[in-house]
N, C-alpha and C positions, 0 to 999 in steps of 0.2 A: 464217264458211261461207256458202255460198249455201243456202237455202230451196228444198229441190227439192217440198219440201209445197206449192208455190203451182202445182205443175203438176195441171192438170185431169182424173187418169188414166182419167177417162171419155169424156174425146174428144180427138182428135186435132187439133181445129180452134184457131188461135191468130190470136188480135187486137190488133193494137198499134195505140195512139195518134200513132205516130211516123211519119214517111215517111223513108225512105231521101235520101238528098243525095249524087249520086252524077254527075258531069261525066265524059261519057266522051271527049270531044274531050285529044287529047294524053295519052293514057293509056298507058304503057308496062305491058300484058298479062307475068307471071311463073308459068308456069304449068311414159302413163306419169304418178298422182301420188302424191306424197309429202308427209302430212299436218303437215309442223312447220309451226308458229308462223305463223313469217317469210318460210317460202314457199307459203303461203294467202294471208298480206297483200300476196304480191307479184303472185300469181295473179290474185286480185282487181283489185288495180290495174292490169292489164295488161286484164284485160276489160273496166275501164271505160273505160279508153282507146280501145279499140277499139271499142266499141257508141257512145261519141260521136262516132267519126269514121264510124260508116256513117249512124247516125240523126240529121236535125236536127229540134230542137226547141227549142235552145237554152236548155235547161232540164239539171240532172244527174239521172245515171239514179238512178230510184228502186227502191230495194231488192224490192218489188211487180212490179216491169214487166222484173226483167232474163231471168224465164225467156221470159217472151213476147217479147223480143226477140231473145235466144240465138236459140229456135225459127226466125226470121222469115230466118236470116240464110243466104246461098248462099254456094257457089264461088267467085261471080263478085265477092263482095262481099271474100272471103278474098283473092284474085289485085287486086281494087284497094287493099287493106291494104298489102299485100307491098310493089306499087309504091312509095305512099306514104311506107313505112319505110325503103328500099332509095333512092330517086330524089328523095324529099322532105326526108325526115329525115336521108338520108344515115349510117344507123348502119349499122355491121360487122354482116358475115353472123350472127359470133358471137351479138351483140344479138339480132337477129333473130329466129333458132334458139329464144334464149330467151324471148320472148317467143310464138313460135308454140308451142312446148313448153308454156306455160302455157296456150294455150287449146286445143292438143289437149287436154291432162287434163281440162280443166272439161268438153268437149264429151263425151268419154268418158262422163264420170257421166251426162252427158245420155242417152246411148244406151240407159241401165238405162230409162227409162222412153219408148223409143219415140220420143224425137227424133233428127231425121235429122242427121248431124255431117259441116258441110259444110270439114271438115280431116280427115276421114278416108284421106285418101289426096293430101295434100299432104306433100310430103317436106321434113323439113329441108337447108338446105345443108349441104355438106360440107366441115368446117372442121379446122386442125389446130391441137394444142396448141401453146401459146406456150410455149415451153421456159423463156425468159426468167424468166418466174412460175415456174414449176415449182424454177429454179434460184437464185431469190431470197433464199434465206437458207439455212445449211448448218448441222451440227454444232457447227463450231468458230466460226460466229457466234452462237451457239445459248449455246455456254460462255462467249463475251465478255458478252453480254447479262447472265445468271445471273450473272458476276463484278464485272461493275460496275454492276448493278443494284443501288439502295441501298434498303434493309429499314429503316425508319424506324418501323414497328409492323404492327398485324396485317394490315391491306388490303395493304400491299406485302409481308407472310410469303405471303399466300392467291394474292398474282400469280405467287410463283415455283415455287409450287405449280402452280401454274396451265400455265405453261411448261413443266415436269417433265412434266406428266400426257400435254399432249397431244405433244410430245414420245416420249416411253415407249411409248404405247398409239396413236398417229395416230389416234385420235377425231374425229369432226367434230364442229363444235362444239355441236348441239345436246345430240347424246349427252353430252358434258361438261356443261352444263348442265343437264339431267336428273337426273346423278348422286347418288343418295343414298349413304348409308354402309351401309344396309342393303344394296345393289347389291354390294358388297365380301367375296367370299365365298373361305372358305378350303378346300383341300382337302389333304390329309396338311402337308406343307410349302410347299405352291403358294397362291399368289393369283391370283384371278378378279377382271374386271369384269363382271358379265352386264347388258349393256345391253340394257333391254327393249323399247325400240322405235327400231332402227335403221333406214335410211333406205328400205330394201326390205321396213322391216314386220317382219320379221321378230327374235326375241331372236337377240344371239350373247354369246359368251364368251369375253373378249380376259385374256389371261395377263399378267399383271404385273410386269414385271424387278423384280427384286431390288432396285435401286437405288429404284427407285419407292416401294416396299412402304415402305424404310425413312422414305423422303420424306412418306409419307401419314403413316403412327403417329406419326411427331413431329409433325407437323403436328396432326392428330385430339386428341393430347392437349395440345397448346396449347392450342386451342380449350377442349375438355374442364375445361383449368383454370381459366383465362379467366373461364367466364362458370358453372363450377360446373355440368357437366352430366355425370350416369352415362352409364355404356356405352351402359345403356337408351334415355338420351334421345336420343342419337347415331345412333343405328338408322334413324331417317325424317328427319335434317336433311341438306340438302343438302350436298354436300361440299364447293362453291365457291359462297358465298351473298350476297349485298351485305349483309343484317341478321341474323346467326347467333341472336340473343336473338328476332326472331321468324320467323325459318326462312324467309325471303324468297330466292327463285331471281336468280339473275344475270340479265341481259338481255343479249341477242344486243348489243346496242350497247354496252354496258358491255362487254362479253368484247373486243369489236372495239378498242375504246378502249386496254385493260389491254396488249392485246399493240401497239399500235399506238405507246403512248407505251415498252413495256420496249424497242422496236426502233429510236427515235430513240435509242437511250444509247448504240446502236454506229453511228445513221447511217444505219439501216435505215428504208424504210416497207414495212410487215409488214402480214398478216393471220393469224389463227387458221388460216386453211386452208394459209395458207404453211408452216407448222409441220409437219402433215400430210404437205406434199410433203419437207418435208427428212429427217424418218423415212422415209418411200419410199426417196426417192434415196441414205439413206447405207445402205439394207440391201441393195439393188444393190449399190452399192459394196462393201459385204463379203461378197457371194457368195451372198445369197439367189436365190431362182429366182421364177421368171414366177408360179408358182402359191402360192409363201407368200406374195409380197407380195400376192396379190390377195387373200387367206386373211386377212391380217393387219390388211389395210385395210376389209377386208367390200365389197369389190367384188363386182358379180354377174356379172361379163364381164371377161374378161382384155384384153379390145382397151382399156379403161380403166385398164389397169395398165401396159401396154406402154411409156405416155409415160417409167416413170421408168427402163425397160431403154433407152430412148433417151438419156434424157437421161447414163445411168454411162456411153453411148459418148461424149458431149461433153466429159464430165468427164474422160477418159482420155485426151481429144484433147489437154489440156491442159498434160498433161504434155512435151508438146511444149517450150515455152515454158521448162522447167525444163534443157532440154540444153544445154551450154557450146558455145558460138561455136569 
């Protein structure tokens, strides 16, 4: 994460040992942060590329100069970078939005230290969600994956429980990776998962489907027997670990590869987020309304959830193909 203490809080003056590179000829002018580890790595990657585009020094950006370089950026620099992304790198608007969102979020942090935000009034492009991606995997596909995926040991068993958990909870990848046994709570006969750090930064509670409750219990018993752990030992352990004795948290890359490999069993190229799409679409197809799906997924805005209602409409139209001629 950026070291914001590098800012001189007693002075608004900023000096830089780099000069901007900007060729004005033939230029085509075009006129929110979540703290997961993966997100921050992505954000800082985008920031580094942006600063290297604006400044000409011929050397990598150093940590101790990041703040001063960001402080000297103008809206004109942003316009040039947008033009570069669209017309020179030929990126899609969705990709440009991802980069600009990262920069906007980082600059929003700098505003706390009275640093001017050159992206404050820059709007993101309006884009539609890719329904093909939303509909990439179905409930039937997931059942086929679990039916055909070969379980030969502990890791394969863990992978099947990961798939069940992603589907029955609609959890985001980072929420699943952070899950510890102490986060699985029981009240009367109902079970809940406590998500201590959601994407919105708030605590969330997710009800657990009875099918998943049984799967999690069976897997927990298996791990306890395998390693000789007591119930107390399990409380502070990750549910999905890369090494249960060392209690090592599974990485996002490992999770992604697991879901990729499981998808290949039925010829699908899928990611963990596709499983989240699958349960949302299934809920919509089975009569859940917009607000129910929003709350289940933990969306802050129903506009994000509406895509699953649209997906349901598309699925309904596929029924036409089943009408005999």
